[in-house]
C-alpha positions, 0 to 999 in steps of 0.5 A: 465588212463593208459591202462596197468593194472592188472585186479584182478578177485574177483570171482576167488579169492573167488573161490580159498579161498573156494576151500582151505576151502573145503580141511580143517578139521573142525576148522582149521584157515586160514592165507592168504598171502598178503605179497609182494603186495599179490604176485603182486595181490594188497595187499589192494585190496585182503585184503578187499576181505579176510575181507569179507570172514572173514579169521583168519589171514593175513600174511605179510613180512614187518612192512610197509606192516602191517602199510599200511593195518592198515591205510587203514582200515584192522583189521584182525590179521596180522602175520609178517613172516620176522624179523623186525628191532628193530627200527620198534618195535614201529610200530609193537605194535602200529599197532597190528602186531604179529611178530615171535620171538625166541631170548631173546634179540630180544623179550625182546626189543619188551616187553619194547616197549609193556610196553611203549604202555601199551599193551600185544603184541602177538607173535609166537615162530618160530622153525627152523625144517630144512628151515635154515632161521628163528627160534630156533632149536627144542630142544631149543624151550622149553627153549625159550618158558619158557623165553617168559613166563617171560615177561608180555607184550608179549604173546605166541599166537602160534608156527610156522615152515616152510617147505623147500620141501613140494611142491615136490613129490620126495620120499626123499623130502616127507620124509624130510617134514615128518621129519620136521613135526615130529621135530615140533610136538616133540617141541610142545609136550615138551612144553605141558609136561612142562605146557606151552600152545603152542597156535596156531600150524601152519606149512603148507603153500600152498602145505602141507595144501592140500597134507598132511591133518594131517599137517593142525593142528590149522592153515594153511598159503596158498600163491600161491594157493590163487592166482590161481597157484599150488605149484610146483609139487603138481599139480591138477593132483597129488592131484586128484590121492590122492583123493583131489580136488582143482580147482584153477583159476588165479586171475590176468590178466595182460593186455594192449592195442595196441598203434600202428600198423606199417608196416615194410619192409623186412629187417627192424629191431625191437627194441634195438640191432636189434636182430629181422629183418623182413623176409618179409613185416610185420605188427608190433604192439606196446604195452605200457608195458615193463620191468619197468612194470614187463614184463621182458626182458627174456620173449621176446623169449617165450611170446605170447600175446592174441588179439581178440582171436589170439596169437601173439609173442613178437619180438625184445628186450622188452624195459623199457616201450614198447614191439613189437609183430609180427602181420604178413604180412596181418594182419587185425584182430588187430587195434590200441587200441585193448585189448592185454592180456599178461597173465591171466586166459585162461577162460578169453581169455589169451593165457598164464598164469603166470605159462606158462611164468614161466615154459618156462623161468626157474622160478616160477609163484610167481616171474612172478606175484610179478614182476608186478610193482607198476606203474601198476594199480590193478583193481578189477572186 
């Protein structure tokens, strides 16, 4: 078995779910994000844990993600957050996936497929309140919902919108989030006033579900906080100031082993382009992990790997399958096949988290984790 792997700490995932539940009002449902391979943490591995915890829904981004989960025994309702190709409607109905709809041509074709399979397929009406991505305009929601009621083989199970800046604490962004929420609630109220039951109302993802309790409604859709990282500016410290407690633990540890320790002489170079040269005789450790595993080239200048409790910087360019670390000129603390932790929970010995890497490279923890490729085995512990 290859030594480069992503260890998934099940207890950390369970802790994060329980922390989220502790912040929810009574009766609020939980839709957990397993899309994008559970943000890189392993969709099936995490889905099995979520079923054990009896979550209400799992959120996916593609029909293929849903098929994979169903064929591997996952029975929890699946909410498809991206639009499917109409050619995938057969699979949507076959695997019991709940899609988002808002255009009649789209959902009429879904209804036809549901008729063929002799089932009533649930759908969520998507309303675009300011994300500019998916959904009808709020003022169109009533008319779209009325049209939905006319189709016998699809059923409006809920209504959904998505916030654009709920992870920001800027006053202007908070105002925008509240405006989106207001538009969403007005659209829902128009349905109720016209005798239409909207179903499950959901608008809050990771940040809003904790920072704006009034926006929890019937169901929240946490994503990044499930996997141990706070949503941008809605940090632990920010939440504590407003009297909320959310103690998260990173779920993934990306690790490998030192495959070789080599002594290079002063002036010798490391890796492609010869961008790094030894200023003195230096021991170099080789790690069998590279950008094909998700260890992106741009991490090279900031990444520090933890080995036996000490941090060592990556030097030279990260290669497709390997990278090198500077062990110093008299390094006796590291030998071949010692474990090297690239990122993960600091409580487990990591020097850097996915968030540390993200902030130092101008990105977000989501990208760091989802970049971990499929050839990296996910190992649940």
